C-alpha angles and dihedrals in degrees: 000000000000118000123228116254091240090057092049091047091049088057094055123096119250090252091052091050091050092051090047092050092049092049091048091052091052091049093049093046092062126034140135119260094258092055091045090053092049092047088054089054096247130135123214088250093053092049091046090056092052091049094042093236135114120270093248088062090060091050090051093049091049091055095048122107094190128040144143117280088233090058092048092045091053091049093049093045090050087059091051097259138115124234119226124179111219128180117209118213129174089254097045150300128300122196109218108221100181088096099048092091095053110121117234 
């Protein structure tokens, strides 16, 4: 019989739980759009309804490697999020604010 996750976790050492938590944070910090949508508990159909498009359009967006920021912003906002564009440099991060005034 399968064990509950809480039982398995209780049997882990403190160090193992800490490693697991750190790895989970890394995995949640970066993910493709389809995984983000699934993690938010949304289907492609549900997201399509919010965006007033057909489900195949959502599938197409999730497979894209290049898109308009306005398209990505709409997609993220439909999932309840907010899109921010951040540049990473060796000496720090810079939030790019040119795009904050784009209308959805």
